[in-house]
C-alpha positions as YAML, in Angstrom:
chain: A
units: angstrom
residues:
- id: 1
  name: MET
  ca: [-72.57, -5.64, 75.38]
- id: 2
  name: ARG
  ca: [-69.10, -5.17, 76.60]
- id: 3
  name: SER
  ca: [-68.26, -8.70, 75.48]
- id: 4
  name: LEU
  ca: [-69.56, -7.90, 71.98]
- id: 5
  name: LEU
  ca: [-67.46, -4.68, 71.73]
- id: 6
  name: ARG
  ca: [-64.42, -6.53, 72.71]
- id: 7
  name: LEU
  ca: [-65.07, -9.23, 70.28]
- id: 8
  name: LEU
  ca: [-65.43, -6.44, 67.50]
- id: 9
  name: LEU
  ca: [-62.34, -4.73, 68.51]
- id: 10
  name: LEU
  ca: [-60.43, -8.00, 68.24]
- id: 11
  name: CYS
  ca: [-61.63, -8.48, 64.88]
- id: 12
  name: ALA
  ca: [-60.72, -5.29, 63.82]
- id: 13
  name: THR
  ca: [-57.32, -5.21, 65.17]
- id: 14
  name: THR
  ca: [-56.92, -8.81, 63.44]
- id: 15
  name: SER
  ca: [-58.24, -7.80, 60.11]
- id: 16
  name: SER
  ca: [-55.97, -4.56, 60.14]
- id: 17
  name: ALA
  ca: [-52.83, -6.73, 60.99]
- id: 18
  name: ASP
  ca: [-53.51, -9.50, 58.36]
- id: 19
  name: ALA
  ca: [-54.59, -7.59, 55.28]
- id: 20
  name: HIS
  ca: [-53.95, -7.39, 51.49]
- id: 21
  name: GLY
  ca: [-51.71, -10.14, 49.88]
- id: 22
  name: ALA
  ca: [-48.41, -11.55, 48.55]
- id: 23
  name: LEU
  ca: [-47.06, -14.05, 46.16]
- id: 24
  name: LEU
  ca: [-46.82, -17.44, 48.00]
- id: 25
  name: SER
  ca: [-44.97, -19.70, 45.51]
- id: 26
  name: PRO
  ca: [-42.41, -20.11, 43.89]
- id: 27
  name: MET
  ca: [-40.59, -19.08, 47.29]
- id: 28
  name: THR
  ca: [-39.84, -15.16, 47.18]
- id: 29
  name: ARG
  ca: [-36.87, -13.40, 48.26]
- id: 30
  name: ARG
  ca: [-38.43, -12.94, 51.77]
- id: 31
  name: GLY
  ca: [-38.10, -16.76, 52.27]
- id: 32
  name: ASN
  ca: [-41.98, -17.02, 52.79]
- id: 33
  name: THR
  ca: [-41.39, -16.24, 56.57]
- id: 34
  name: GLY
  ca: [-43.04, -13.32, 58.31]
- id: 35
  name: TYR
  ca: [-45.68, -10.78, 57.35]
- id: 36
  name: GLU
  ca: [-45.34, -9.01, 53.88]
- id: 37
  name: ASN
  ca: [-48.80, -8.13, 52.72]
- id: 38
  name: ASP
  ca: [-48.81, -4.42, 53.03]
- id: 39
  name: PRO
  ca: [-48.98, -2.27, 49.89]
- id: 40
  name: VAL
  ca: [-45.69, -0.49, 48.51]
- id: 41
  name: ARG
  ca: [-45.23, 3.08, 47.52]
- id: 42
  name: PHE
  ca: [-45.85, 3.51, 43.73]
- id: 43
  name: ASP
  ca: [-42.70, 3.99, 41.64]
- id: 44
  name: SER
  ca: [-40.44, 3.35, 44.67]
- id: 45
  name: GLU
  ca: [-37.68, 0.61, 44.70]
- id: 46
  name: ALA
  ca: [-40.13, -1.35, 46.83]
- id: 47
  name: TRP
  ca: [-42.48, -1.37, 43.82]
- id: 48
  name: VAL
  ca: [-39.75, -2.95, 41.62]
- id: 49
  name: CYS
  ca: [-39.03, -5.62, 44.26]
- id: 50
  name: ARG
  ca: [-39.64, -5.52, 48.02]
- id: 51
  name: HIS
  ca: [-36.11, -6.79, 48.61]
- id: 52
  name: ALA
  ca: [-33.09, -5.25, 46.84]
- id: 53
  name: THR
  ca: [-30.86, -8.43, 46.55]
- id: 54
  name: PRO
  ca: [-31.58, -12.32, 46.63]
- id: 55
  name: ASN
  ca: [-31.94, -14.08, 49.81]
- id: 56
  name: ALA
  ca: [-28.80, -16.49, 50.32]
- id: 57
  name: ASN
  ca: [-30.98, -18.86, 52.15]
- id: 58
  name: VAL
  ca: [-33.46, -19.23, 49.19]
- id: 59
  name: PRO
  ca: [-32.20, -21.28, 46.39]
- id: 60
  name: LEU
  ca: [-32.82, -20.23, 42.71]
- id: 61
  name: HIS
  ca: [-36.12, -21.61, 41.25]
- id: 62
  name: ALA
  ca: [-35.19, -23.79, 38.29]
- id: 63
  name: VAL
  ca: [-37.62, -23.48, 35.24]
- id: 64
  name: THR
  ca: [-37.32, -24.52, 31.64]
- id: 65
  name: ALA
  ca: [-38.35, -22.09, 28.68]
- id: 66
  name: GLY
  ca: [-41.42, -23.46, 26.84]
- id: 67
  name: THR
  ca: [-42.90, -25.22, 30.00]
- id: 68
  name: ASN
  ca: [-45.57, -24.24, 32.39]
- id: 69
  name: MET
  ca: [-44.58, -22.70, 35.87]
- id: 70
  name: PRO
  ca: [-47.20, -22.79, 38.58]
- id: 71
  name: ILE
  ca: [-47.54, -19.80, 40.82]
- id: 72
  name: GLN
  ca: [-49.79, -19.04, 43.78]
- id: 73
  name: TRP
  ca: [-50.78, -15.84, 45.56]
- id: 74
  name: ASP
  ca: [-52.35, -15.40, 48.95]
- id: 75
  name: PHE
  ca: [-54.97, -12.42, 49.31]
- id: 76
  name: SER
  ca: [-55.89, -12.18, 53.04]
- id: 77
  name: ALA
  ca: [-57.91, -9.27, 51.89]
- id: 78
  name: ALA
  ca: [-59.13, -10.33, 48.34]
- id: 79
  name: HIS
  ca: [-59.42, -7.00, 46.66]
- id: 80
  name: VAL
  ca: [-60.59, -6.54, 43.18]
- id: 81
  name: GLY
  ca: [-57.78, -5.85, 40.61]
- id: 82
  name: ASP
  ca: [-55.27, -7.25, 38.19]
- id: 83
  name: CYS
  ca: [-51.89, -9.07, 38.43]
- id: 84
  name: ALA
  ca: [-48.96, -9.23, 35.96]
- id: 85
  name: VAL
  ca: [-45.56, -11.28, 35.62]
- id: 86
  name: PHE
  ca: [-42.45, -9.81, 34.32]
- id: 87
  name: ILE
  ca: [-38.82, -11.13, 33.81]
- id: 88
  name: SER
  ca: [-35.52, -9.33, 34.11]
- id: 89
  name: TYR
  ca: [-31.97, -10.45, 33.46]
- id: 90
  name: ASP
  ca: [-30.23, -7.44, 35.24]
- id: 91
  name: VAL
  ca: [-29.55, -9.48, 38.34]
- id: 92
  name: ALA
  ca: [-26.59, -7.54, 39.09]
- id: 93
  name: LEU
  ca: [-27.86, -4.02, 38.75]
- id: 94
  name: PRO
  ca: [-29.64, -1.87, 41.44]
- id: 95
  name: LEU
  ca: [-33.45, -2.01, 41.49]
- id: 96
  name: ALA
  ca: [-34.06, 1.29, 39.86]
- id: 97
  name: GLN
  ca: [-31.66, 0.39, 36.97]
- id: 98
  name: GLN
  ca: [-33.12, -3.09, 36.23]
- id: 99
  name: GLN
  ca: [-34.93, -3.56, 32.93]
- id: 100
  name: TYR
  ca: [-38.01, -5.84, 32.69]
- id: 101
  name: PHE
  ca: [-40.33, -7.28, 30.38]
- id: 102
  name: LYS
  ca: [-43.87, -8.67, 30.69]
- id: 103
  name: ILE
  ca: [-44.80, -12.24, 29.98]
- id: 104
  name: ALA
  ca: [-48.15, -12.62, 31.53]
- id: 105
  name: ASN
  ca: [-51.32, -10.65, 32.43]
- id: 106
  name: LEU
  ca: [-53.49, -12.11, 35.21]
- id: 107
  name: PRO
  ca: [-56.77, -10.31, 35.21]
- id: 108
  name: LYS
  ca: [-59.14, -10.43, 38.10]
- id: 109
  name: CYS
  ca: [-56.62, -12.34, 39.98]
- id: 110
  name: ARG
  ca: [-58.48, -12.62, 43.15]
- id: 111
  name: GLU
  ca: [-60.75, -15.13, 41.36]
- id: 112
  name: GLN
  ca: [-57.48, -17.38, 41.46]
- id: 113
  name: ASN
  ca: [-56.64, -16.61, 45.09]
- id: 114
  name: ARG
  ca: [-54.75, -19.48, 46.84]
- id: 115
  name: MET
  ca: [-54.90, -21.44, 43.75]
- id: 116
  name: ASP
  ca: [-51.97, -22.79, 41.31]
- id: 117
  name: VAL
  ca: [-52.12, -20.81, 38.29]
- id: 118
  name: ASP
  ca: [-49.90, -21.97, 35.49]
- id: 119
  name: ILE
  ca: [-47.63, -19.39, 33.62]
- id: 120
  name: ALA
  ca: [-46.63, -20.45, 30.07]
- id: 121
  name: MET
  ca: [-42.79, -19.56, 30.24]
- id: 122
  name: PRO
  ca: [-42.03, -18.43, 26.63]
- id: 123
  name: ALA
  ca: [-39.91, -20.86, 24.66]
- id: 124
  name: TRP
  ca: [-37.83, -17.96, 23.43]
- id: 125
  name: LEU
  ca: [-36.70, -16.98, 26.90]
- id: 126
  name: PRO
  ca: [-32.81, -17.00, 26.92]
- id: 127
  name: ALA
  ca: [-31.05, -19.22, 29.35]
- id: 128
  name: GLY
  ca: [-29.51, -17.78, 32.53]
- id: 129
  name: GLN
  ca: [-30.21, -16.32, 35.95]
- id: 130
  name: ALA
  ca: [-33.19, -13.90, 36.13]
- id: 131
  name: ILE
  ca: [-35.69, -12.26, 38.23]
- id: 132
  name: LEU
  ca: [-39.37, -13.01, 38.11]
- id: 133
  name: ARG
  ca: [-41.41, -9.99, 39.37]
- id: 134
  name: TRP
  ca: [-45.08, -10.44, 40.15]
- id: 135
  name: ASP
  ca: [-47.17, -7.34, 40.86]
- id: 136
  name: TRP
  ca: [-50.99, -6.59, 41.85]
- id: 137
  name: TYR
  ca: [-52.77, -3.23, 41.53]
- id: 138
  name: ALA
  ca: [-55.92, -3.59, 43.89]
- id: 139
  name: LEU
  ca: [-58.94, -1.36, 42.67]
- id: 140
  name: HIS
  ca: [-61.18, -1.72, 45.70]
- id: 141
  name: GLN
  ca: [-60.84, 2.06, 46.37]
- id: 142
  name: GLY
  ca: [-61.95, 2.96, 42.74]
- id: 143
  name: PRO
  ca: [-59.93, 3.44, 39.62]
- id: 144
  name: ASN
  ca: [-58.29, 6.68, 40.60]
- id: 145
  name: SER
  ca: [-56.90, 5.14, 43.97]
- id: 146
  name: PRO
  ca: [-55.18, 1.85, 43.22]
- id: 147
  name: GLU
  ca: [-53.03, 0.09, 45.94]
- id: 148
  name: TYR
  ca: [-49.59, -1.42, 44.57]
- id: 149
  name: TYR
  ca: [-48.12, -4.72, 45.66]
- id: 150
  name: SER
  ca: [-44.94, -6.59, 44.45]
- id: 151
  name: GLN
  ca: [-42.84, -9.61, 45.03]
- id: 152
  name: CYS
  ca: [-39.64, -11.20, 43.33]
- id: 153
  name: VAL
  ca: [-38.47, -14.70, 42.76]
- id: 154
  name: ASP
  ca: [-34.92, -15.44, 41.80]
- id: 155
  name: LEU
  ca: [-34.89, -17.98, 38.91]
- id: 156
  name: THR
  ca: [-32.38, -20.06, 36.79]
- id: 157
  name: ILE
  ca: [-33.73, -20.52, 33.35]
- id: 158
  name: THR
  ca: [-32.76, -23.51, 31.12]
- id: 159
  name: SER
  ca: [-33.35, -22.82, 27.39]
- id: 160
  name: THR
  ca: [-32.16, -23.84, 23.96]
- id: 161
  name: SER
  ca: [-33.53, -20.61, 22.39]
- id: 162
  name: SER
  ca: [-31.14, -18.31, 20.28]
- id: 163
  name: THR
  ca: [-33.10, -15.23, 21.33]
- id: 164
  name: THR
  ca: [-30.79, -12.74, 22.92]
- id: 165
  name: VAL
  ca: [-31.63, -10.47, 25.98]
- id: 166
  name: GLU
  ca: [-30.56, -7.37, 23.91]
- id: 167
  name: SER
  ca: [-33.35, -8.17, 21.31]
- id: 168
  name: ILE
  ca: [-36.22, -7.96, 23.85]
- id: 169
  name: VAL
  ca: [-38.08, -4.72, 24.43]
- id: 170
  name: LYS
  ca: [-37.22, -3.76, 28.02]
- id: 171
  name: TYR
  ca: [-37.85, -0.96, 30.46]
- id: 172
  name: PRO
  ca: [-37.54, 0.07, 34.07]
- id: 173
  name: ILE
  ca: [-40.57, -0.77, 36.26]
- id: 174
  name: ILE
  ca: [-40.29, 2.71, 37.69]
- id: 175
  name: GLY
  ca: [-42.34, 4.82, 35.22]
- id: 176
  name: ILE
  ca: [-43.96, 2.05, 33.24]
- id: 177
  name: TYR
  ca: [-47.32, 2.13, 34.90]
- id: 178
  name: PRO
  ca: [-49.51, 5.33, 34.81]
- id: 179
  name: PRO
  ca: [-49.85, 6.89, 38.25]
- id: 180
  name: ALA
  ca: [-53.14, 7.04, 40.28]
- id: 181
  name: GLY
  ca: [-55.57, 9.76, 38.99]
- id: 182
  name: ALA
  ca: [-54.46, 9.31, 35.39]
- id: 183
  name: GLY
  ca: [-57.84, 7.63, 34.40]
- id: 184
  name: ALA
  ca: [-55.86, 4.62, 33.16]
- id: 185
  name: TYR
  ca: [-57.23, 1.96, 35.51]
- id: 186
  name: ARG
  ca: [-60.53, 0.09, 35.02]
- id: 187
  name: ASN
  ca: [-63.68, 0.66, 37.30]
- id: 188
  name: ALA
  ca: [-64.02, -2.67, 38.71]
- id: 189
  name: PHE
  ca: [-67.59, -1.90, 40.11]
- id: 190
  name: GLY
  ca: [-68.84, -0.30, 36.84]
- id: 191
  name: ASN
  ca: [-68.41, -0.99, 33.09]
- id: 192
  name: GLY
  ca: [-64.79, -2.28, 33.68]
- id: 193
  name: LYS
  ca: [-66.05, -5.07, 36.03]
- id: 194
  name: ASN
  ca: [-65.87, -8.03, 33.57]
- id: 195
  name: ILE
  ca: [-63.54, -9.02, 30.66]
- id: 196
  name: GLY
  ca: [-65.02, -8.13, 27.31]
- id: 197
  name: GLU
  ca: [-66.93, -5.12, 28.60]
- id: 198
  name: PRO
  ca: [-66.11, -1.72, 26.93]
- id: 199
  name: GLY
  ca: [-64.50, -0.43, 30.07]
- id: 200
  name: PHE
  ca: [-62.43, -3.28, 30.91]
- id: 201
  name: ILE
  ca: [-58.70, -2.42, 30.31]
- id: 202
  name: MET
  ca: [-55.62, -4.28, 31.35]
- id: 203
  name: THR
  ca: [-53.36, -1.31, 32.61]
- id: 204
  name: GLY
  ca: [-49.43, -1.63, 32.03]
- id: 205
  name: PRO
  ca: [-47.02, -2.56, 29.01]
- id: 206
  name: ALA
  ca: [-47.71, -5.18, 26.51]
- id: 207
  name: CYS
  ca: [-46.12, -8.59, 26.81]
- id: 208
  name: ALA
  ca: [-42.65, -8.70, 25.34]
- id: 209
  name: ASP
  ca: [-44.11, -10.85, 22.43]
- id: 210
  name: ALA
  ca: [-47.18, -8.61, 21.81]
- id: 211
  name: THR
  ca: [-48.52, -11.20, 19.25]
- id: 212
  name: SER
  ca: [-48.66, -14.03, 21.97]
- id: 213
  name: THR
  ca: [-51.94, -15.54, 22.75]
- id: 214
  name: ASP
  ca: [-50.69, -17.18, 25.93]
- id: 215
  name: ASN
  ca: [-51.04, -15.92, 29.59]
- id: 216
  name: ASN
  ca: [-53.82, -13.42, 28.44]
- id: 217
  name: CYS
  ca: [-51.18, -11.30, 26.50]
- id: 218
  name: PRO
  ca: [-53.96, -10.09, 24.10]
- id: 219
  name: LEU
  ca: [-55.50, -7.98, 26.79]
- id: 220
  name: SER
  ca: [-52.62, -5.63, 26.55]
- id: 221
  name: ALA
  ca: [-51.41, -6.03, 23.09]
- id: 222
  name: ASN
  ca: [-52.10, -2.48, 21.99]
- id: 223
  name: ASN
  ca: [-50.58, -0.82, 25.18]
- id: 224
  name: GLY
  ca: [-47.00, -0.53, 23.80]
- id: 225
  name: ASN
  ca: [-43.62, -1.49, 25.06]
- id: 226
  name: GLY
  ca: [-43.97, -4.92, 23.45]
- id: 227
  name: GLY
  ca: [-42.57, -6.63, 20.40]
- id: 228
  name: ASP
  ca: [-42.76, -9.50, 18.09]
- id: 229
  name: ILE
  ca: [-40.06, -11.87, 19.40]
- id: 230
  name: THR
  ca: [-40.36, -14.47, 16.55]
- id: 231
  name: GLY
  ca: [-40.16, -11.70, 13.96]
- id: 232
  name: GLY
  ca: [-36.84, -10.28, 15.38]
- id: 233
  name: GLY
  ca: [-37.48, -9.35, 18.85]
- id: 234
  name: GLY
  ca: [-39.21, -5.85, 18.58]
- id: 235
  name: GLY
  ca: [-36.26, -3.90, 18.18]
- id: 236
  name: GLY
  ca: [-35.14, -3.72, 21.89]
- id: 237
  name: THR
  ca: [-31.96, -2.28, 23.11]
- id: 238
  name: ALA
  ca: [-29.38, -3.62, 25.51]
- id: 239
  name: SER
  ca: [-29.50, -2.34, 29.02]
- id: 240
  name: PRO
  ca: [-26.78, 0.36, 29.60]
- id: 241
  name: PRO
  ca: [-23.74, -0.58, 31.46]
- id: 242
  name: PRO
  ca: [-23.40, 1.10, 34.90]
- id: 243
  name: PRO
  ca: [-21.18, 4.16, 35.09]
- id: 244
  name: GLN
  ca: [-17.47, 3.56, 35.72]
- id: 245
  name: ASP
  ca: [-15.33, 5.89, 37.82]
- id: 246
  name: GLY
  ca: [-11.92, 6.95, 36.38]
- id: 247
  name: GLY
  ca: [-10.54, 6.93, 32.79]
- id: 248
  name: GLY
  ca: [-8.82, 4.24, 30.91]
- id: 249
  name: GLY
  ca: [-6.73, 1.51, 32.34]
- id: 250
  name: GLY
  ca: [-9.09, -0.62, 34.33]
- id: 251
  name: GLY
  ca: [-10.76, -0.33, 37.71]
- id: 252
  name: GLY
  ca: [-8.31, 1.91, 39.62]
- id: 253
  name: GLY
  ca: [-6.70, -0.69, 41.90]
- id: 254
  name: GLY
  ca: [-9.40, -0.98, 44.58]
- id: 255
  name: GLY
  ca: [-9.86, 2.53, 45.65]
- id: 256
  name: THR
  ca: [-9.66, 4.02, 49.18]
- id: 257
  name: GLU
  ca: [-13.15, 5.23, 49.88]
- id: 258
  name: PRO
  ca: [-16.12, 2.83, 50.53]
- id: 259
  name: GLY
  ca: [-19.05, 3.34, 48.32]
- id: 260
  name: PRO
  ca: [-22.36, 4.52, 49.80]
- id: 261
  name: PRO
  ca: [-24.33, 1.76, 51.77]
- id: 262
  name: ALA
  ca: [-27.47, 0.51, 50.37]
- id: 263
  name: CYS
  ca: [-29.20, 1.03, 53.55]
- id: 264
  name: VAL
  ca: [-28.34, 2.31, 57.14]
- id: 265
  name: ALA
  ca: [-30.70, 1.98, 60.10]
- id: 266
  name: VAL
  ca: [-32.30, 5.33, 61.21]
- id: 267
  name: VAL
  ca: [-34.16, 6.57, 63.94]
- id: 268
  name: TYR
  ca: [-37.76, 8.25, 63.10]
- id: 269
  name: THR
  ca: [-40.02, 10.35, 65.20]
- id: 270
  name: VAL
  ca: [-43.55, 9.55, 64.92]
- id: 271
  name: GLY
  ca: [-45.76, 12.16, 63.54]
- id: 272
  name: GLN
  ca: [-49.47, 13.11, 64.17]
- id: 273
  name: GLY
  ca: [-51.87, 10.43, 62.77]
- id: 274
  name: GLU
  ca: [-49.10, 8.08, 61.40]
- id: 275
  name: THR
  ca: [-49.30, 4.31, 61.69]
- id: 276
  name: LEU
  ca: [-46.44, 1.89, 61.13]
- id: 277
  name: SER
  ca: [-47.65, 1.11, 57.80]
- id: 278
  name: ASP
  ca: [-47.34, 4.90, 56.89]
- id: 279
  name: ILE
  ca: [-43.88, 4.86, 58.36]
- id: 280
  name: ALA
  ca: [-42.80, 1.81, 56.42]
- id: 281
  name: ALA
  ca: [-44.01, 3.29, 53.26]
- id: 282
  name: LYS
  ca: [-41.75, 6.51, 54.06]
- id: 283
  name: HIS
  ca: [-38.81, 4.22, 54.20]
- id: 284
  name: SER
  ca: [-39.38, 2.14, 51.20]
- id: 285
  name: GLU
  ca: [-35.77, 2.13, 50.54]
- id: 286
  name: HIS
  ca: [-35.25, 0.04, 53.72]
- id: 287
  name: ALA
  ca: [-37.61, -2.72, 52.06]
- id: 288
  name: ILE
  ca: [-39.32, -3.39, 55.36]
- id: 289
  name: ASP
  ca: [-42.89, -3.48, 56.44]
- id: 290
  name: TRP
  ca: [-44.75, -2.28, 59.61]
- id: 291
  name: GLN
  ca: [-44.28, -5.90, 61.31]
- id: 292
  name: GLN
  ca: [-40.43, -5.58, 60.98]
- id: 293
  name: ILE
  ca: [-40.54, -2.06, 62.58]
- id: 294
  name: CYS
  ca: [-42.72, -3.31, 65.50]
- id: 295
  name: ASP
  ca: [-40.40, -6.32, 66.14]
- id: 296
  name: GLU
  ca: [-37.24, -4.09, 65.88]
- id: 297
  name: ASN
  ca: [-38.56, -1.83, 68.48]
- id: 298
  name: GLY
  ca: [-40.04, -4.49, 70.88]
- id: 299
  name: LEU
  ca: [-43.52, -2.95, 70.80]
- id: 300
  name: VAL
  ca: [-45.98, -4.93, 72.87]
- id: 301
  name: ASP
  ca: [-48.87, -3.54, 70.86]
- id: 302
  name: CYS
  ca: [-47.97, -2.63, 67.21]
- id: 303
  name: ASP
  ca: [-51.20, -0.48, 66.97]
- id: 304
  name: ALA
  ca: [-50.28, 1.92, 69.97]
- id: 305
  name: ILE
  ca: [-47.84, 4.42, 68.84]
- id: 306
  name: PHE
  ca: [-47.80, 7.99, 69.87]
- id: 307
  name: VAL
  ca: [-46.65, 11.34, 68.44]
- id: 308
  name: GLY
  ca: [-43.07, 12.01, 69.35]
- id: 309
  name: GLN
  ca: [-42.13, 8.44, 69.76]
- id: 310
  name: PRO
  ca: [-38.80, 7.46, 68.41]
- id: 311
  name: LEU
  ca: [-38.54, 4.36, 66.40]
- id: 312
  name: THR
  ca: [-35.68, 2.49, 64.96]
- id: 313
  name: ILE
  ca: [-36.22, 1.88, 61.16]
- id: 314
  name: PRO
  ca: [-34.09, -1.39, 60.50]
- id: 315
  name: CYS
  ca: [-32.89, -2.54, 56.97]
- id: 316
  name: ASP
  ca: [-34.26, -5.67, 55.48]
- id: 317
  name: ASP
  ca: [-31.77, -8.47, 55.99]
- id: 318
  name: ASN
  ca: [-31.36, -8.92, 52.33]
- id: 319
  name: LEU
  ca: [-29.97, -5.23, 51.84]
- id: 320
  name: GLN
  ca: [-26.55, -4.53, 51.28]
- id: 321
  name: THR
  ca: [-24.99, -3.02, 54.44]
- id: 322
  name: ALA
  ca: [-22.42, -0.36, 54.79]
- id: 323
  name: ALA
  ca: [-18.55, -1.44, 54.11]
- id: 324
  name: PRO
  ca: [-16.42, -0.97, 57.12]
- id: 325
  name: SER
  ca: [-14.57, 2.35, 57.17]
- id: 326
  name: GLY
  ca: [-11.64, 2.49, 54.84]
- id: 327
  name: GLN
  ca: [-12.33, -0.86, 53.21]
- id: 328
  name: GLY
  ca: [-11.88, -0.65, 49.36]
- id: 329
  name: THR
  ca: [-14.69, -1.27, 47.01]
- id: 330
  name: GLY
  ca: [-12.88, -1.23, 43.74]
- id: 331
  name: GLY
  ca: [-11.87, -4.63, 42.12]
- id: 332
  name: GLY
  ca: [-8.12, -4.49, 40.85]
- id: 333
  name: GLY
  ca: [-7.40, -3.63, 37.23]
- id: 334
  name: GLY
  ca: [-4.62, -1.87, 35.52]
- id: 335
  name: GLY
  ca: [-4.80, 1.28, 37.88]
- id: 336
  name: GLY
  ca: [-5.40, 3.95, 35.31]
- id: 337
  name: GLY
  ca: [-8.58, 4.81, 36.89]
- id: 338
  name: GLY
  ca: [-7.02, 5.16, 40.44]
- id: 339
  name: ALA
  ca: [-4.10, 7.22, 38.97]
- id: 340
  name: GLY
  ca: [-6.75, 9.71, 37.02]
- id: 341
  name: MET
  ca: [-8.64, 9.91, 40.33]
- id: 342
  name: ALA
  ca: [-5.45, 10.86, 42.30]
- id: 343
  name: VAL
  ca: [-4.44, 13.65, 39.79]
- id: 344
  name: GLY
  ca: [-8.02, 15.10, 39.87]
- id: 345
  name: VAL
  ca: [-8.02, 14.99, 43.69]
- id: 346
  name: SER
  ca: [-4.66, 16.68, 43.82]
- id: 347
  name: PHE
  ca: [-5.68, 19.45, 41.45]
- id: 348
  name: ALA
  ca: [-8.96, 19.89, 43.38]
- id: 349
  name: LEU
  ca: [-7.06, 20.21, 46.76]
- id: 350
  name: LEU
  ca: [-4.65, 22.77, 45.28]
- id: 351
  name: ALA
  ca: [-7.09, 24.87, 43.35]
- id: 352
  name: SER
  ca: [-10.37, 24.65, 45.37]
- id: 353
  name: GLY
  ca: [-9.36, 24.12, 49.03]
- id: 354
  name: ALA
  ca: [-11.70, 26.97, 50.05]
- id: 355
  name: MET
  ca: [-14.54, 25.36, 48.17]
- id: 356
  name: ILE
  ca: [-13.94, 22.06, 49.76]
- id: 357
  name: ALA
  ca: [-13.77, 23.46, 53.21]
- id: 358
  name: PHE
  ca: [-17.02, 25.25, 52.78]
- id: 359
  name: ALA
  ca: [-18.75, 22.18, 51.49]
- id: 360
  name: ILE
  ca: [-17.61, 19.96, 54.36]
- id: 361
  name: TYR
  ca: [-18.70, 22.73, 56.82]
- id: 362
  name: LYS
  ca: [-22.08, 22.96, 55.12]
- id: 363
  name: ARG
  ca: [-22.42, 19.02, 55.24]
- id: 364
  name: ARG
  ca: [-21.78, 18.96, 58.77]
- id: 365
  name: GLY
  ca: [-24.28, 21.75, 59.47]
- id: 366
  name: GLU
  ca: [-26.98, 19.73, 57.59]
- id: 367
  name: GLU
  ca: [-26.06, 16.53, 59.46]
- id: 368
  name: ALA
  ca: [-26.50, 18.43, 62.81]
- id: 369
  name: VAL
  ca: [-30.01, 19.57, 62.06]
- id: 370
  name: PRO
  ca: [-32.42, 17.85, 64.60]
- id: 371
  name: PRO
  ca: [-35.58, 16.32, 63.65]
- id: 372
  name: PRO
  ca: [-38.65, 18.61, 63.83]
- id: 373
  name: PRO
  ca: [-40.15, 18.97, 67.21]
- id: 374
  name: PRO
  ca: [-42.95, 16.47, 68.03]
- id: 375
  name: GLY
  ca: [-46.41, 17.62, 68.72]
- id: 376
  name: ARG
  ca: [-48.53, 16.80, 71.70]
- id: 377
  name: PRO
  ca: [-48.33, 12.97, 72.60]
- id: 378
  name: MET
  ca: [-51.43, 11.22, 71.24]
- id: 379
  name: TYR
  ca: [-52.05, 7.72, 70.15]
- id: 380
  name: ALA
  ca: [-51.99, 7.00, 66.37]
- id: 381
  name: ALA
  ca: [-53.62, 3.67, 65.96]
- id: 382
  name: LYS
  ca: [-52.48, 1.42, 63.03]
- id: 383
  name: ASP
  ca: [-54.63, 1.14, 59.85]
- id: 384
  name: GLU
  ca: [-58.35, 0.94, 60.61]
- id: 385
  name: ILE
  ca: [-60.62, -1.20, 58.80]
- id: 386
  name: SER
  ca: [-61.58, 0.56, 55.61]
- id: 387
  name: THR
  ca: [-65.31, 0.43, 54.87]
- id: 388
  name: THR
  ca: [-64.70, 1.66, 51.16]
- id: 389
  name: SER
  ca: [-64.72, -2.05, 49.97]
- id: 390
  name: VAL
  ca: [-68.06, -2.73, 51.44]
- id: 391
  name: ALA
  ca: [-69.58, 0.64, 50.24]
- id: 392
  name: LEU
  ca: [-68.42, -0.14, 46.72]
- id: 393
  name: GLY
  ca: [-69.84, -3.51, 46.79]
- id: 394
  name: GLU
  ca: [-66.58, -5.30, 46.45]
- id: 395
  name: THR
  ca: [-67.98, -8.66, 47.81]
- id: 396
  name: ASN
  ca: [-69.92, -8.81, 44.53]
- id: 397
  name: ALA
  ca: [-67.57, -7.63, 42.11]
...
């Protein structure tokens, strides 16, 4: 009997640590090494891409507009749900500012699990460096509680198309999908189980060419945020340029203050009932998962954490790190921006010294606030196996 219990416990632990899914090919920004199958927090930067910047060790994946590109995903927990593919040319912008457009719907994508699936790369795609974004909303917990997954691949697109990026209808990923509980996802165990049934809907925006018959685009043709590329591009607008500091005369000669770092490792205190997955989700801006937290802290058992335990939350290797103190972040220019900034600073120091001093005092006070006191030590086991899928009959959906 004890042997049976040990076997069941081992199976449970293995299942909880090897669950959900991820894009497998083309090679993603993670470099296809390590575990990266956990869900991400909805409408976070991790929902845009799990990694903020390209991986220098992963070459750009070369594709040609008008040809098929095979992709493959690996669902270690093959939940019901739907996938989609997006493209962005905003390779130099932060995740939250990147503008995307959809090129493919992949309904019931667990049915193609671990199979090569051809994506028709539209012939109208402009040439250049781009980001391919793959996402999956899993519906095993019902239509009001989807789980969200995403992955990005860096591309170089060869094309002879005259279509411009500015003519394509685009949008940020954050805010383009409806939130959980909005009644906008299908019931994969009811009348939305099969394509063609009255309740089957493909959630998310229309394809950029809403009239396309490729890549299951008709399933979302009436969802909005699409266009007619062959008829003029759908009236899309160019992505706004990032805000610039200073006025006329260029970039200000390099500046004297470093810009804020994209990510800084922090120490987090485990709260009651929390798992490493919960903690990773709370720190989505670090673009890491529970396995990376476990490895960073040298935990012998990733499932055994306790209330009050301090854990270092690292930054993903691909995130930008803080610039050394005093290192300029500007880039030359005619110096007008730098001069304008100097005048403004001088005026502020002369006219508002008291306010600046108060602000510095307040900031230091805030930084000195200690974390909330931990509760009584108790073990907070990592995600337990959910029985929801079995209860809902997922194996038959």
